[in-house]
OpenMM code with the backbone's topology and positions (N, CA, C; nanometers):
from openmm import Vec3, app, unit

residues = "MET VAL LEU GLY LEU THR LYS SER GLY THR GLU LEU THR ALA THR LEU LEU ALA THR ALA THR GLN PRO THR ASP LEU THR GLN ALA LEU HIS MET MET LEU GLY VAL CYS GLY GLU VAL GLY GLU VAL VAL GLU LEU LEU GLU GLY PHE LYS THR ASP SER LYS LYS LEU THR LEU GLU LEU GLY ASP LEU LEU PHE TYR LEU ARG GLY VAL GLU GLN TYR LEU GLU PRO HIS GLU MET THR THR MET ASP SER ILE SER VAL MET PRO ASP PRO GLN GLN ASN PRO GLY ARG VAL LEU TYR GLN THR SER GLY ALA LEU ALA GLU MET LEU LYS LYS HIS TRP ALA TYR ASN ARG GLU LEU ASP VAL PRO ALA PHE ALA ALA TYR LEU ARG ARG MET TYR SER ALA ILE LYS THR VAL CYS GLU ARG ASP GLN GLN GLY THR MET ASP GLU ILE PHE ARG ALA ASN TYR GLU LYS LEU SER THR ARG TYR PRO ASP LEU GLU TYR SER ASP ARG ALA ALA ASN GLU ARG VAL ASP GLN GLN PRO GLU LYS LYS ASN LYS ARG".split()
positions = [
    Vec3(0.1546, -3.2645, -0.4844),
    Vec3(0.1394, -3.1965, -0.6085),
    Vec3(0.1679, -3.0592, -0.6282),
    Vec3(0.1248, -2.9725, -0.5411),
    Vec3(0.1755, -2.8182, -0.5521),
    Vec3(0.3045, -2.8071, -0.5472),
    Vec3(0.3741, -2.8500, -0.4284),
    Vec3(0.5001, -2.8317, -0.4358),
    Vec3(0.5888, -2.8493, -0.5838),
    Vec3(0.5311, -2.9776, -0.6365),
    Vec3(0.5983, -3.0060, -0.7504),
    Vec3(0.5980, -2.8971, -0.8626),
    Vec3(0.4949, -2.8226, -0.8378),
    Vec3(0.4526, -2.7407, -0.9666),
    Vec3(0.4952, -2.5791, -0.9256),
    Vec3(0.5756, -2.5591, -0.8170),
    Vec3(0.6110, -2.4390, -0.7917),
    Vec3(0.7774, -2.4140, -0.7815),
    Vec3(0.8170, -2.3051, -0.8118),
    Vec3(0.9570, -2.2733, -0.8007),
    Vec3(1.0109, -2.3013, -0.6637),
    Vec3(1.1225, -2.3654, -0.6497),
    Vec3(1.1711, -2.3818, -0.5181),
    Vec3(1.2040, -2.2622, -0.4292),
    Vec3(1.1921, -2.2750, -0.3100),
    Vec3(1.2305, -2.1480, -0.2167),
    Vec3(1.3587, -2.0988, -0.2533),
    Vec3(1.4605, -2.2099, -0.2656),
    Vec3(1.5825, -2.1737, -0.3177),
    Vec3(1.5844, -2.0756, -0.4254),
    Vec3(1.5316, -2.1137, -0.5414),
    Vec3(1.5443, -2.0309, -0.6408),
    Vec3(1.4748, -1.9085, -0.6144),
    Vec3(1.3588, -1.9082, -0.5462),
    Vec3(1.2774, -1.7782, -0.5303),
    Vec3(1.3953, -1.6905, -0.4479),
    Vec3(1.4486, -1.7083, -0.3409),
    Vec3(1.5395, -1.6488, -0.2628),
    Vec3(1.6733, -1.5941, -0.3600),
    Vec3(1.7123, -1.6937, -0.4554),
    Vec3(1.8274, -1.6208, -0.5188),
    Vec3(1.7559, -1.5144, -0.6274),
    Vec3(1.6224, -1.5066, -0.6615),
    Vec3(1.5908, -1.4112, -0.7335),
    Vec3(1.5742, -1.2776, -0.6650),
    Vec3(1.5363, -1.2997, -0.5327),
    Vec3(1.5509, -1.1744, -0.4534),
    Vec3(1.6964, -1.1182, -0.4351),
    Vec3(1.7771, -1.1867, -0.3763),
    Vec3(1.9177, -1.1581, -0.3651),
    Vec3(1.9674, -1.0974, -0.4865),
    Vec3(1.9253, -1.1500, -0.5952),
    Vec3(1.9912, -1.0800, -0.7263),
    Vec3(1.9530, -0.9479, -0.7350),
    Vec3(1.8254, -0.9198, -0.6810),
    Vec3(1.7874, -0.7652, -0.7074),
    Vec3(1.8164, -0.7024, -0.5782),
    Vec3(1.8597, -0.7561, -0.4795),
    Vec3(1.8667, -0.6824, -0.3568),
    Vec3(1.9564, -0.5307, -0.3671),
    Vec3(2.0497, -0.5327, -0.4702),
    Vec3(2.1447, -0.4463, -0.4778),
    Vec3(2.1372, -0.3591, -0.5815),
    Vec3(2.0010, -0.3682, -0.6613),
    Vec3(1.9529, -0.2729, -0.7317),
    Vec3(1.8649, -0.1682, -0.6877),
    Vec3(1.8849, -0.0693, -0.7255),
    Vec3(1.8053, 0.0524, -0.6876),
    Vec3(1.6446, 0.0344, -0.6677),
    Vec3(1.5960, -0.0389, -0.7709),
    Vec3(1.4750, -0.0840, -0.7569),
    Vec3(1.4502, -0.2319, -0.7053),
    Vec3(1.4762, -0.2274, -0.5726),
    Vec3(1.4899, -0.3504, -0.5161),
    Vec3(1.3305, -0.4338, -0.5251),
    Vec3(1.3391, -0.5448, -0.5913),
    Vec3(1.2233, -0.6301, -0.5923),
    Vec3(1.1454, -0.6875, -0.4503),
    Vec3(1.2672, -0.6948, -0.3662),
    Vec3(1.2338, -0.7572, -0.2162),
    Vec3(1.1444, -0.6538, -0.1464),
    Vec3(1.1842, -0.5115, -0.1679),
    Vec3(1.1042, -0.4091, -0.1249),
    Vec3(0.9667, -0.3839, -0.1682),
    Vec3(0.9664, -0.4009, -0.2943),
    Vec3(0.8300, -0.3884, -0.3648),
    Vec3(0.7237, -0.5084, -0.3195),
    Vec3(0.7758, -0.6296, -0.3044),
    Vec3(0.6988, -0.7512, -0.2480),
    Vec3(0.6514, -0.7009, -0.1210),
    Vec3(0.7529, -0.6517, -0.0175),
    Vec3(0.7201, -0.6179, 0.1035),
    Vec3(0.6099, -0.5134, 0.1181),
    Vec3(0.6106, -0.3981, 0.0221),
    Vec3(0.4902, -0.3117, 0.0091),
    Vec3(0.3833, -0.3603, -0.0271),
    Vec3(0.3966, -0.4680, -0.1266),
    Vec3(0.2568, -0.5349, -0.1834),
    Vec3(0.1778, -0.5906, -0.0849),
    Vec3(0.2450, -0.6737, 0.0090),
    Vec3(0.2016, -0.7147, 0.1078),
    Vec3(0.1202, -0.6346, 0.1785),
    Vec3(0.1925, -0.5231, 0.1991),
    Vec3(0.1298, -0.4155, 0.2934),
    Vec3(-0.0138, -0.3622, 0.2078),
    Vec3(-0.0067, -0.3284, 0.0939),
    Vec3(-0.1230, -0.2910, 0.0344),
    Vec3(-0.2242, -0.4047, 0.0307),
    Vec3(-0.2076, -0.5126, 0.0062),
    Vec3(-0.3118, -0.6286, 0.0303),
    Vec3(-0.3594, -0.6121, 0.1702),
    Vec3(-0.2950, -0.6099, 0.2760),
    Vec3(-0.3394, -0.6096, 0.4237),
    Vec3(-0.4217, -0.4752, 0.4522),
    Vec3(-0.3814, -0.3689, 0.4161),
    Vec3(-0.4346, -0.2474, 0.4274),
    Vec3(-0.5873, -0.2379, 0.3360),
    Vec3(-0.5929, -0.2821, 0.2248),
    Vec3(-0.7066, -0.2883, 0.1670),
    Vec3(-0.8021, -0.3762, 0.2249),
    Vec3(-0.7670, -0.4899, 0.2755),
    Vec3(-0.8598, -0.5617, 0.3790),
    Vec3(-0.9222, -0.4896, 0.4851),
    Vec3(-0.8395, -0.3710, 0.5293),
    Vec3(-0.8823, -0.3187, 0.6537),
    Vec3(-0.9832, -0.2004, 0.6052),
    Vec3(-0.9430, -0.1504, 0.4935),
    Vec3(-1.0337, -0.0078, 0.4460),
    Vec3(-1.1600, -0.0776, 0.3916),
    Vec3(-1.1489, -0.1919, 0.3217),
    Vec3(-1.2791, -0.2286, 0.2718),
    Vec3(-1.3673, -0.2925, 0.4016),
    Vec3(-1.3173, -0.3407, 0.5152),
    Vec3(-1.3775, -0.3791, 0.6168),
    Vec3(-1.4419, -0.2496, 0.6504),
    Vec3(-1.3785, -0.1279, 0.6645),
    Vec3(-1.4567, -0.0386, 0.7355),
    Vec3(-1.5682, 0.0250, 0.6306),
    Vec3(-1.5399, 0.0308, 0.5037),
    Vec3(-1.6112, 0.0880, 0.3973),
    Vec3(-1.7337, -0.0047, 0.3854),
    Vec3(-1.7260, -0.1443, 0.4012),
    Vec3(-1.8535, -0.2148, 0.3755),
    Vec3(-1.9497, -0.2061, 0.5199),
    Vec3(-1.9114, -0.1455, 0.6017),
    Vec3(-1.9768, -0.1330, 0.7177),
    Vec3(-1.9749, -0.2140, 0.8271),
    Vec3(-1.8639, -0.3342, 0.8294),
    Vec3(-1.8243, -0.4183, 0.9196),
    Vec3(-1.7869, -0.3336, 1.0559),
    Vec3(-1.7206, -0.2449, 1.0374),
    Vec3(-1.7120, -0.1486, 1.1415),
    Vec3(-1.7206, -0.0013, 1.0851),
    Vec3(-1.7540, 0.0843, 1.1612),
    Vec3(-1.7686, 0.2233, 1.1471),
    Vec3(-1.6941, 0.3128, 1.2298),
    Vec3(-1.5996, 0.3634, 1.1810),
    Vec3(-1.5091, 0.4483, 1.2531),
    Vec3(-1.4316, 0.5447, 1.1432),
    Vec3(-1.4915, 0.6642, 1.1315),
    Vec3(-1.4163, 0.7641, 1.0510),
    Vec3(-1.2694, 0.7844, 1.0754),
    Vec3(-1.2359, 0.8014, 1.1945),
    Vec3(-1.1004, 0.8298, 1.2174),
    Vec3(-1.0102, 0.6939, 1.1885),
    Vec3(-1.0773, 0.5849, 1.2019),
    Vec3(-0.9952, 0.4777, 1.1883),
    Vec3(-0.9647, 0.4376, 1.0336),
    Vec3(-1.0846, 0.4803, 0.9439),
    Vec3(-1.0848, 0.4867, 0.8154),
    Vec3(-0.9782, 0.5879, 0.7503),
    Vec3(-0.9564, 0.6908, 0.8077),
    Vec3(-0.8516, 0.7886, 0.7859),
    Vec3(-0.7177, 0.7297, 0.7903),
    Vec3(-0.6902, 0.6786, 0.8969),
    Vec3(-0.5720, 0.6163, 0.9463),
    Vec3(-0.5387, 0.4922, 0.8497),
    Vec3(-0.6524, 0.4091, 0.8190),
    Vec3(-0.6126, 0.2980, 0.7269),
    Vec3(-0.5851, 0.3437, 0.5846),
    Vec3(-0.6660, 0.4508, 0.5351),
    Vec3(-0.6213, 0.4995, 0.4064),
    Vec3(-0.4887, 0.5612, 0.3778),
    Vec3(-0.4353, 0.6343, 0.5180),
    Vec3(-0.3092, 0.6909, 0.5011),
    Vec3(-0.2046, 0.5452, 0.5125),
    Vec3(-0.2212, 0.4418, 0.5683),
    Vec3(-0.1405, 0.3469, 0.5702),
    Vec3(-0.1561, 0.2815, 0.4315),
    Vec3(-0.2651, 0.2763, 0.3677),
    Vec3(-0.2863, 0.1973, 0.2122),
    Vec3(-0.1960, 0.3229, 0.1363),
    Vec3(-0.1973, 0.4394, 0.1679),
    Vec3(-0.1258, 0.5430, 0.0645),
    Vec3(0.0222, 0.5105, 0.0663),
    Vec3(0.0603, 0.4988, 0.2087),
    Vec3(0.2083, 0.4766, 0.2371),
    Vec3(0.2584, 0.3338, 0.1457),
    Vec3(0.1710, 0.2451, 0.1504),
    Vec3(0.2373, 0.1114, 0.0874),
    Vec3(0.1955, 0.1318, -0.0697),
    Vec3(0.1169, 0.2140, -0.0992),
    Vec3(0.1114, 0.2228, -0.2448),
    Vec3(0.2265, 0.2849, -0.3113),
    Vec3(0.2616, 0.4159, -0.2300),
    Vec3(0.4066, 0.4774, -0.2653),
    Vec3(0.5187, 0.3979, -0.2571),
    Vec3(0.5240, 0.3043, -0.1763),
    Vec3(0.6295, 0.2064, -0.1740),
    Vec3(0.6227, 0.1227, -0.2859),
    Vec3(0.5270, 0.0643, -0.3214),
    Vec3(0.5058, -0.0240, -0.4712),
    Vec3(0.5481, 0.0745, -0.5605),
    Vec3(0.4880, 0.1970, -0.5782),
    Vec3(0.5273, 0.2581, -0.6933),
    Vec3(0.6696, 0.3087, -0.7022),
    Vec3(0.7567, 0.2966, -0.6152),
    Vec3(0.9042, 0.3467, -0.6135),
    Vec3(0.9668, 0.2316, -0.6968),
    Vec3(0.8856, 0.1329, -0.6978),
    Vec3(0.9645, 0.0165, -0.7816),
    Vec3(0.9774, 0.0258, -0.9468),
    Vec3(0.8951, 0.1482, -0.9704),
    Vec3(0.8485, 0.1446, -1.1343),
    Vec3(0.9699, 0.2781, -1.1465),
    Vec3(0.9955, 0.2834, -1.2662),
    Vec3(1.0841, 0.3959, -1.3158),
    Vec3(1.0271, 0.5293, -1.2843),
    Vec3(1.1069, 0.6141, -1.2636),
    Vec3(1.0594, 0.7526, -1.1917),
    Vec3(0.9685, 0.8215, -1.3077),
    Vec3(0.9780, 0.7904, -1.4414),
    Vec3(0.8718, 0.8748, -1.5034),
    Vec3(0.7314, 0.7966, -1.4906),
    Vec3(0.7363, 0.7022, -1.4110),
    Vec3(0.5823, 0.6475, -1.4249),
    Vec3(0.5338, 0.6870, -1.2786),
    Vec3(0.6036, 0.7532, -1.1930),
    Vec3(0.5282, 0.7795, -1.0837),
    Vec3(0.4123, 0.8739, -1.0913),
    Vec3(0.3188, 0.8593, -1.0013),
    Vec3(0.2016, 0.9009, -1.0189),
    Vec3(0.1891, 1.0360, -0.9055),
    Vec3(0.1473, 1.1601, -0.9646),
    Vec3(0.1391, 1.2663, -0.8805),
    Vec3(-0.0195, 1.2762, -0.8394),
    Vec3(-0.0267, 1.2997, -0.6963),
    Vec3(-0.1540, 1.2889, -0.6352),
    Vec3(-0.2572, 1.3804, -0.6942),
    Vec3(-0.2093, 1.4881, -0.7201),
    Vec3(-0.3048, 1.6112, -0.7578),
    Vec3(-0.3426, 1.5540, -0.9214),
    Vec3(-0.2726, 1.4608, -0.9759),
    Vec3(-0.3127, 1.4275, -1.1246),
    Vec3(-0.4329, 1.3307, -1.1188),
    Vec3(-0.4826, 1.2745, -1.0031),
    Vec3(-0.5722, 1.1630, -0.9834),
    Vec3(-0.7233, 1.2297, -0.9676),
    Vec3(-0.8017, 1.1697, -1.0661),
    Vec3(-0.9586, 1.1841, -1.0433),
    Vec3(-1.0233, 1.0967, -0.9811),
    Vec3(-1.1525, 1.1337, -0.9244),
    Vec3(-1.2348, 1.0222, -0.8655),
    Vec3(-1.2659, 0.9305, -0.9760),
    Vec3(-1.3169, 0.7933, -0.9121),
    Vec3(-1.3725, 0.7134, -1.0455),
    Vec3(-1.4801, 0.7807, -1.1123),
    Vec3(-1.4751, 0.7196, -1.2504),
    Vec3(-1.5701, 0.8166, -1.3281),
    Vec3(-1.7074, 0.7604, -1.3288),
    Vec3(-1.7288, 0.6351, -1.2740),
    Vec3(-1.8638, 0.5791, -1.2551),
    Vec3(-1.9096, 0.5737, -1.1073),
    Vec3(-1.9835, 0.6563, -1.0850),
    Vec3(-2.0498, 0.6723, -0.9165),
    Vec3(-2.1056, 0.5553, -0.8826),
    Vec3(-2.1652, 0.4759, -0.9756),
    Vec3(-2.2118, 0.3386, -0.9321),
    Vec3(-2.1058, 0.2441, -0.8759),
    Vec3(-1.9894, 0.2473, -0.9196),
    Vec3(-1.8871, 0.1755, -0.9211),
    Vec3(-1.8230, 0.1694, -0.7537),
    Vec3(-1.8365, 0.0662, -0.7262),
    Vec3(-1.7859, 0.0391, -0.5666),
    Vec3(-1.6329, 0.0577, -0.5375),
    Vec3(-1.5932, 0.1682, -0.4517),
    Vec3(-1.4516, 0.1780, -0.4457),
    Vec3(-1.3974, 0.0509, -0.3811),
    Vec3(-1.4461, -0.0036, -0.2795),
    Vec3(-1.3951, -0.1079, -0.2324),
    Vec3(-1.3694, -0.2239, -0.3119),
    Vec3(-1.4743, -0.2366, -0.4139),
    Vec3(-1.4392, -0.3628, -0.4770),
    Vec3(-1.3257, -0.3482, -0.5673),
    Vec3(-1.3181, -0.2004, -0.6249),
    Vec3(-1.2045, -0.1687, -0.6919),
    Vec3(-1.0669, -0.1834, -0.6341),
    Vec3(-1.0820, -0.1584, -0.5179),
    Vec3(-0.9380, -0.1653, -0.4277),
    Vec3(-0.8853, -0.3140, -0.4321),
    Vec3(-0.9942, -0.4097, -0.3960),
    Vec3(-0.9753, -0.5492, -0.3863),
    Vec3(-0.9171, -0.6237, -0.5187),
    Vec3(-0.9827, -0.5790, -0.6160),
    Vec3(-0.9600, -0.6321, -0.7618),
    Vec3(-0.8402, -0.5683, -0.7898),
    Vec3(-0.8078, -0.4549, -0.7755),
    Vec3(-0.6908, -0.3767, -0.8278),
    Vec3(-0.5587, -0.4330, -0.7585),
    Vec3(-0.5753, -0.4434, -0.6288),
    Vec3(-0.4676, -0.4795, -0.5398),
    Vec3(-0.4313, -0.6330, -0.5723),
    Vec3(-0.5337, -0.7182, -0.6035),
    Vec3(-0.5067, -0.8448, -0.6622),
    Vec3(-0.4441, -0.8433, -0.7926),
    Vec3(-0.4631, -0.7541, -0.8851),
    Vec3(-0.4259, -0.7394, -1.0126),
    Vec3(-0.2773, -0.7064, -1.0223),
    Vec3(-0.2236, -0.6084, -0.9143),
    Vec3(-0.0925, -0.5577, -0.8709),
    Vec3(-0.0132, -0.6744, -0.8323),
    Vec3(-0.0664, -0.7447, -0.7243),
    Vec3(0.0066, -0.8539, -0.6686),
    Vec3(0.0440, -0.9782, -0.7503),
    Vec3(-0.0471, -0.9892, -0.8478),
    Vec3(-0.0319, -1.1104, -0.9645),
    Vec3(0.0733, -1.0621, -1.0399),
    Vec3(0.0835, -0.9498, -1.0938),
    Vec3(0.1803, -0.8909, -1.1832),
    Vec3(0.3277, -0.8959, -1.1135),
    Vec3(0.3224, -0.8790, -0.9797),
    Vec3(0.4581, -0.8687, -0.9308),
    Vec3(0.4757, -1.0183, -0.8884),
    Vec3(0.4082, -1.1029, -0.8676),
    Vec3(0.4333, -1.2502, -0.8482),
    Vec3(0.4720, -1.2997, -0.9635),
    Vec3(0.4431, -1.2725, -1.0665),
    Vec3(0.4836, -1.2924, -1.1929),
    Vec3(0.6306, -1.2581, -1.2579),
    Vec3(0.6308, -1.1527, -1.2179),
    Vec3(0.7646, -1.0695, -1.2497),
    Vec3(0.8595, -1.1655, -1.1807),
    Vec3(0.8219, -1.1775, -1.0331),
    Vec3(0.9464, -1.2153, -0.9442),
    Vec3(0.9425, -1.3931, -0.9714),
    Vec3(0.8099, -1.4585, -0.9706),
    Vec3(0.8594, -1.6000, -0.9615),
    Vec3(0.8855, -1.6646, -1.1097),
    Vec3(0.8094, -1.5967, -1.2025),
    Vec3(0.8067, -1.6556, -1.3469),
    Vec3(0.9083, -1.5828, -1.4311),
    Vec3(1.0012, -1.4903, -1.3796),
    Vec3(1.0828, -1.3982, -1.4539),
    Vec3(1.0192, -1.3428, -1.5704),
    Vec3(0.8938, -1.3055, -1.5454),
    Vec3(0.8195, -1.2230, -1.6722),
    Vec3(0.8534, -1.0927, -1.6540),
    Vec3(0.8793, -1.0328, -1.7709),
    Vec3(0.9152, -0.8690, -1.7564),
    Vec3(0.7720, -0.7891, -1.7024),
    Vec3(0.8075, -0.7203, -1.6183),
    Vec3(0.6994, -0.6463, -1.5835),
    Vec3(0.6529, -0.5333, -1.6965),
    Vec3(0.5071, -0.5350, -1.6953),
    Vec3(0.4355, -0.4324, -1.7981),
    Vec3(0.4251, -0.3040, -1.7243),
    Vec3(0.5158, -0.2126, -1.7362),
    Vec3(0.5225, -0.1065, -1.6465),
    Vec3(0.4117, -0.0232, -1.6814),
    Vec3(0.3652, 0.0105, -1.7953),
    Vec3(0.2536, 0.0811, -1.8350),
    Vec3(0.1252, 0.0331, -1.7550),
    Vec3(0.0961, -0.0915, -1.7573),
    Vec3(-0.0104, -0.1474, -1.7374),
    Vec3(-0.0026, -0.1525, -1.5550),
    Vec3(0.1075, -0.1746, -1.5198),
    Vec3(0.1241, -0.1733, -1.3595),
    Vec3(0.1021, -0.0201, -1.3134),
    Vec3(0.1386, 0.0828, -1.3677),
    Vec3(0.1074, 0.2013, -1.3422),
    Vec3(-0.0462, 0.2346, -1.3516),
    Vec3(-0.0752, 0.2079, -1.4570),
    Vec3(-0.2278, 0.2268, -1.4662),
    Vec3(-0.3366, 0.1511, -1.3481),
    Vec3(-0.2765, 0.0450, -1.3232),
    Vec3(-0.3385, 0.0017, -1.1907),
    Vec3(-0.3203, 0.0823, -1.0695),
    Vec3(-0.2082, 0.1380, -1.0494),
    Vec3(-0.1901, 0.2033, -0.9487),
    Vec3(-0.2701, 0.3213, -0.9373),
    Vec3(-0.2743, 0.3917, -1.0641),
    Vec3(-0.3786, 0.5088, -1.0730),
    Vec3(-0.5093, 0.4682, -1.0506),
    Vec3(-0.5535, 0.3492, -1.0767),
    Vec3(-0.6899, 0.3097, -1.0503),
    Vec3(-0.7168, 0.2996, -0.8956),
    Vec3(-0.6019, 0.2437, -0.8488),
    Vec3(-0.6149, 0.2331, -0.6943),
    Vec3(-0.6218, 0.3841, -0.6355),
    Vec3(-0.5284, 0.4639, -0.6716),
    Vec3(-0.5388, 0.6046, -0.6293),
    Vec3(-0.6957, 0.6827, -0.6471),
    Vec3(-0.7416, 0.6501, -0.7669),
    Vec3(-0.8632, 0.7040, -0.7897),
    Vec3(-0.9588, 0.6408, -0.7078),
    Vec3(-0.9670, 0.5229, -0.6776),
    Vec3(-1.0677, 0.4685, -0.5806),
    Vec3(-1.0487, 0.5276, -0.4259),
    Vec3(-0.9243, 0.5558, -0.3942),
    Vec3(-0.8833, 0.6060, -0.2873),
    Vec3(-0.9324, 0.7562, -0.2691),
    Vec3(-0.9321, 0.8329, -0.3711),
    Vec3(-0.9593, 0.9664, -0.3935),
    Vec3(-1.1373, 0.9670, -0.4028),
    Vec3(-1.1877, 0.8850, -0.4350),
    Vec3(-1.3198, 0.8736, -0.4543),
    Vec3(-1.3862, 0.8344, -0.2921),
    Vec3(-1.3226, 0.7591, -0.2250),
    Vec3(-1.3565, 0.7107, -0.0805),
    Vec3(-1.3281, 0.8641, -0.0011),
    Vec3(-1.2137, 0.9322, -0.0355),
    Vec3(-1.1790, 1.0556, 0.0442),
    Vec3(-1.3013, 1.1647, 0.0275),
    Vec3(-1.3270, 1.1734, -0.1031),
    Vec3(-1.4451, 1.2914, -0.1357),
    Vec3(-1.5858, 1.2233, -0.0880),
    Vec3(-1.6360, 1.1256, -0.1130),
    Vec3(-1.7473, 1.0658, -0.0915),
    Vec3(-1.7942, 1.0585, 0.0685),
    Vec3(-1.6629, 1.0173, 0.1455),
    Vec3(-1.6883, 1.0067, 0.2817),
    Vec3(-1.6108, 1.1247, 0.3655),
    Vec3(-1.5817, 1.2390, 0.3059),
    Vec3(-1.5272, 1.3469, 0.3481),
    Vec3(-1.4285, 1.3234, 0.4601),
    Vec3(-1.3266, 1.2505, 0.3934),
    Vec3(-1.2142, 1.2072, 0.4855),
    Vec3(-1.0933, 1.3340, 0.4729),
    Vec3(-1.1036, 1.4145, 0.3931),
    Vec3(-0.9817, 1.4985, 0.3458),
    Vec3(-0.9498, 1.4716, 0.2160),
    Vec3(-0.8441, 1.5515, 0.1563),
    Vec3(-0.7583, 1.4972, 0.0604),
    Vec3(-0.6680, 1.3877, 0.0746),
    Vec3(-0.6277, 1.3431, -0.0418),
    Vec3(-0.5257, 1.2335, -0.0401),
    Vec3(-0.4088, 1.2757, 0.0277),
    Vec3(-0.3633, 1.4108, -0.0044),
    Vec3(-0.2335, 1.4630, 0.0374),
    Vec3(-0.2531, 1.4916, 0.1849),
    Vec3(-0.3574, 1.5277, 0.2417),
    Vec3(-0.4009, 1.5714, 0.3914),
    Vec3(-0.3868, 1.4112, 0.4525),
    Vec3(-0.4151, 1.3218, 0.3958),
    Vec3(-0.4273, 1.1617, 0.4539),
    Vec3(-0.2864, 1.1258, 0.4748),
    Vec3(-0.2041, 1.1429, 0.3654),
    Vec3(-0.0565, 1.1234, 0.3421),
    Vec3(0.0048, 1.1820, 0.4497),
    Vec3(-0.0226, 1.3167, 0.4712),
    Vec3(0.0417, 1.4007, 0.5756),
    Vec3(0.0245, 1.3389, 0.7042),
    Vec3(-0.0918, 1.3194, 0.7358),
    Vec3(-0.1104, 1.2717, 0.8808),
    Vec3(-0.0541, 1.1386, 0.8950),
    Vec3(-0.0429, 1.0558, 0.7895),
    Vec3(0.0142, 0.9506, 0.8158),
    Vec3(0.1792, 0.9446, 0.8248),
    Vec3(0.2192, 1.0398, 0.7606),
    Vec3(0.3714, 1.0892, 0.7750),
    Vec3(0.4042, 1.1092, 0.9162),
    Vec3(0.3031, 1.2054, 0.9867),
    Vec3(0.2989, 1.2437, 1.1370),
    Vec3(0.3066, 1.1354, 1.2268),
    Vec3(0.1985, 1.0262, 1.1878),
    Vec3(0.1879, 0.9174, 1.2758),
    Vec3(0.3288, 0.8488, 1.2581),
    Vec3(0.3865, 0.8135, 1.1402),
    Vec3(0.5190, 0.7486, 1.1384),
    Vec3(0.6299, 0.8181, 1.2055),
    Vec3(0.6415, 0.9568, 1.1982),
    Vec3(0.7357, 1.0224, 1.2788),
    Vec3(0.7193, 0.9944, 1.4046),
    Vec3(0.6212, 0.9838, 1.4866),
    Vec3(0.6049, 0.9493, 1.6220),
    Vec3(0.6576, 0.8268, 1.6510),
    Vec3(0.6302, 0.7309, 1.5629),
    Vec3(0.6576, 0.5770, 1.5819),
    Vec3(0.8030, 0.5704, 1.5429),
    Vec3(0.8691, 0.6275, 1.4449),
    Vec3(0.9952, 0.6033, 1.4156),
    Vec3(1.0556, 0.7819, 1.4166),
    Vec3(1.1027, 0.7931, 1.5343),
    Vec3(1.1543, 0.9378, 1.5398),
    Vec3(1.2521, 0.9901, 1.4645),
    Vec3(1.3466, 0.9166, 1.4134),
    Vec3(1.4459, 0.9290, 1.3298),
    Vec3(1.4063, 0.8860, 1.1982),
    Vec3(1.2849, 0.8540, 1.1640),
    Vec3(1.2300, 0.8225, 1.0525),
    Vec3(1.3361, 0.7120, 0.9697),
    Vec3(1.3556, 0.6039, 1.0624),
    Vec3(1.4567, 0.5011, 1.0315),
    Vec3(1.3825, 0.3745, 1.0929),
    Vec3(1.3553, 0.2777, 1.0211),
    Vec3(1.2867, 0.1550, 1.0469),
    Vec3(1.3513, 0.0979, 1.1566),
    Vec3(1.2722, 0.0528, 1.2556),
    Vec3(1.3489, -0.0620, 1.3439),
    Vec3(1.2224, -0.1512, 1.3874),
    Vec3(1.2725, -0.2759, 1.4082),
    Vec3(1.1566, -0.3807, 1.4425),
    Vec3(1.1045, -0.3366, 1.5872),
    Vec3(1.1951, -0.2901, 1.6905),
    Vec3(1.1391, -0.2450, 1.8173),
    Vec3(1.0390, -0.1358, 1.8063),
    Vec3(1.0665, -0.0233, 1.7342),
    Vec3(0.9469, 0.0797, 1.6997),
    Vec3(0.8360, 0.0132, 1.6231),
    Vec3(0.8491, -0.0644, 1.5580),
    Vec3(0.7334, -0.1202, 1.4629),
    Vec3(0.6468, -0.1865, 1.5715),
    Vec3(0.7186, -0.2765, 1.6503),
    Vec3(0.6258, -0.3577, 1.7583),
    Vec3(0.5737, -0.2717, 1.8597),
    Vec3(0.6485, -0.1469, 1.9090),
    Vec3(0.5916, -0.0925, 2.0335),
    Vec3(0.4877, -0.0074, 1.9569),
    Vec3(0.4630, 0.0686, 1.8568),
    Vec3(0.3840, 0.1541, 1.8164),
    Vec3(0.3652, 0.2483, 1.9157),
    Vec3(0.4401, 0.3221, 1.9611),
    Vec3(0.4267, 0.4406, 2.0557),
    Vec3(0.3161, 0.5395, 2.0214),
    Vec3(0.2918, 0.5527, 1.8622),
    Vec3(0.1896, 0.6509, 1.8192),
    Vec3(0.0397, 0.5724, 1.8682),
    Vec3(0.0346, 0.4863, 1.8940),
    Vec3(-0.1046, 0.4056, 1.9357),
    Vec3(-0.1149, 0.3921, 2.0647),
    Vec3(-0.0072, 0.4468, 2.1603),
    Vec3(-0.0080, 0.4340, 2.3155),
    Vec3(-0.1246, 0.5379, 2.3602),
    Vec3(-0.2172, 0.5199, 2.4549),
    Vec3(-0.2838, 0.6244, 2.5039),
    Vec3(-0.1825, 0.7077, 2.5999),
    Vec3(-0.1969, 0.8379, 2.5725),
    Vec3(-0.1279, 0.9591, 2.6420),
    Vec3(-0.1337, 0.9159, 2.8154),
    Vec3(-0.0149, 0.9092, 2.8498),
    Vec3(0.0014, 0.8939, 2.9909),
    Vec3(-0.0104, 1.0247, 3.0537),
    Vec3(-0.1010, 1.0517, 3.1643),
    Vec3(-0.1387, 1.1480, 3.2397),
    Vec3(-0.0490, 1.1832, 3.3340),
    Vec3(-0.0119, 1.3004, 3.3568),
    Vec3(0.0808, 1.3343, 3.4658),
    Vec3(-0.0053, 1.3063, 3.6138),
    Vec3(0.0403, 1.2567, 3.7055),
    Vec3(-0.0356, 1.2540, 3.8330),
    Vec3(0.0415, 1.3177, 3.9180),
    Vec3(0.0043, 1.3946, 3.9922),
    Vec3(0.0641, 1.4686, 4.1171),
    Vec3(0.0045, 1.4613, 4.2290),
] * unit.nanometer
topology = app.Topology()
chain = topology.addChain("A")
for resn in residues:
    res = topology.addResidue(resn, chain)
    for name in ("N", "CA", "C"):
        topology.addAtom(name, app.Element.getBySymbol(name[0]), res)
């Protein structure tokens, strides 16, 4: 029953291929959105105390910011968010981890409907959800003293510069992750 009620893989692939030559490549946005969803899970796991590691939280927040910026590039340039324009969440009782989960789900749902159902993307609503994500991240940064979002983004850039020395993606570099290798000590 499920397969009969879904668009075929051939049709979905055709939609992706049709957008692949456009500057706002839907395939790339979907890839970045999958990254957002994965990173939200890692951040929330750290926030909820399943694991406690401030350095790891900073790294995961940086990864989340990277993927959010990638998703955001799918929008028109005038909808891009500047990090300094983001404020913390207005309600101090609100759980930023829950906001990240709910909002990433809403963003993924909007992209899915845009891709699979050929629904026009509601750019203002999409941008509002992105700002809500940034607000939750900024709340975590300030509450947990992780630094500013800009500092975390720059640290992520440095990490990725180590992983990809020419700042060009490769499967090999992605899998080797030299930035996560323990430094080898010179033995004399």
